[in-house]
N, C-alpha and C positions, 0 to 999 in steps of 0.2 A: 196714020191717026187711027185708032182702035175702033171699029164699027160699033155704034152705040153709046160710046163715051164721050164726053165734051173735053176738050184740053185742059180747062180749069179744074175738072175732077183728077185729072192726072197730074197736074201740078201740084195739087195739094198732097198727094197720096206720100207714104213714106217709102223712102228708097230701103233696098236691102241693107245698105250700109248703117244707115240709122237704125234700123230694127237691131241689127247684130251689137250696134255700140250699147243699146238699150238693155238688152240681153246681158252683155257683159258688166254694165254698171250694177245691174239687180243681183246678179251672180256674186260680186264682190260684196256688195252689202250683205247679201244672206251669209257669206263668208266671215263676215265681221260679226254681225247680229247674233248668229244660232250659239256660238260659243259663249256668248254671254248670257243667253238665258238656260244654257244646259243644265247648270246647278239649281235652276229653280224648283225643278221637281223632287230634287233630294232635300232642299229647304222645306218643299210642302210636307213631304211625308215626315221628316222630322218634328214639324210643327203639329201634325196631326197626332203623331204618337205622344208628343207632350200634351196635348190637351185632351187626348182619350186617357192617360194616366191621370191628369189632374181632377178629370171628371169621376172616374171611378175613384181613386182615392179621398175627394172629397165628400163620395156619396159613404165610403166605408167609415171615415172619421164622424160624419153625421149620424150614421147608424150607432157608432159607438158612444157618441155624446148623447143618445136617446136612452141607450141602455144604463150610463152612468146615472142619469137623472132618474130612471126608472128603479135604481136599485142593483143593476147588473153591472158588470163591468167588461161583456164579452165585446169581441170582434166579432161579424158575421161568420158563419162556417160557408165553406165553399157553397152549399146547396141554397143558402140564404143568398149569398151573392150572386149567382146565377138565375135566381128567381125574379122574374120581372116584377117591380112593384114592392118588394121587400125592401133591398139596398138600392138598386137604381130604378130609375122610372121606365125606362126603357131598356131594350136589350141592350148588353155590353159591347160598345162599339167595335168595329173590326180592327186587327192590329193592321196599320197599313203598310208593314213589310211583308207579312205572309198573307194577309186577308182575310183571317181566322177569327171569330170571335169567342171560341170556346176556351174554359180556362179549365187549367188542370191544378191540383192539388201538390205540392212539392214538399220534400222533406225539409228540415232544419239547415242541414249542410248545404242543399242546392239552393236553398233561399239566401243564404250567408253569401255564397259564391255567386250567386245569380247564375246558376247553370241553367244551359236552354238544353231540354230534350223534348222528343217529339214535336218538333218545329212544324211539320207537314199536317200533324192534326190540332194543335194548340197553339193559340194566338196569346194567351195569358197564362201567368204563373200564379199562384196564390198560396202563400204558407200563413196559418193562423196557429197561435197556440194560446188558447184561452186559460191554461191550467198555470201558465208563469205568472209571477207578481212581479211588476204588472204584465196583462196580457199584452201579447205582440202580434203583428202581422207584416207580410211584406207581399205587394202586389207590382209586378213588373211583367215587360215584355218577353214572350218567348222566341225572342231572335237575337242574335249577335251581330246583325247586319250593323254596318258603321253609319253613324248619323252627322248630322252637320253640327251638333252639339259639341263644342270645344271642351277638351278635358284639361284645359289649363296648362298644358305643357307643350302647345303646339298640334297636338294630335287630337282625335276626334273620339268622342264616348260611343260604345257600342250601344244599341236600343235596349238590351237588357241591364244597362248601368244607369239607365234615367230613373 
């Protein structure tokens, strides 16, 4: 008998074998559960991107609706879009794929092709042509990272395609 301990206490203690079995069971559970939740991060990024795009695009549409009511038909300029309180009520959200909330103005061709450029400096791309009839604009993510949004053919859309 070990001095200072009662035999009842020793009888209730876990044996090394029991501890090893518990560790093995926890390891097996972790091996099964972790892969199932591995895609959750990508789903969250895709959802955050869709939410951010929807919010900014809704603000742009609201700005245009107010402009039409007041007699003009223009979309906001890049300066107006990035000025807090003019189009959006808070700073433009960060692009969840590159962590940037900066907006760059792009050309007609770049907007049509959803070209990504300067992805380390800009989170979003914006093209506006208020001189065309009707005025047009495109706001999209400045990253071509794959999302979890289906493209309808079994693949996934790039972030710049949403």
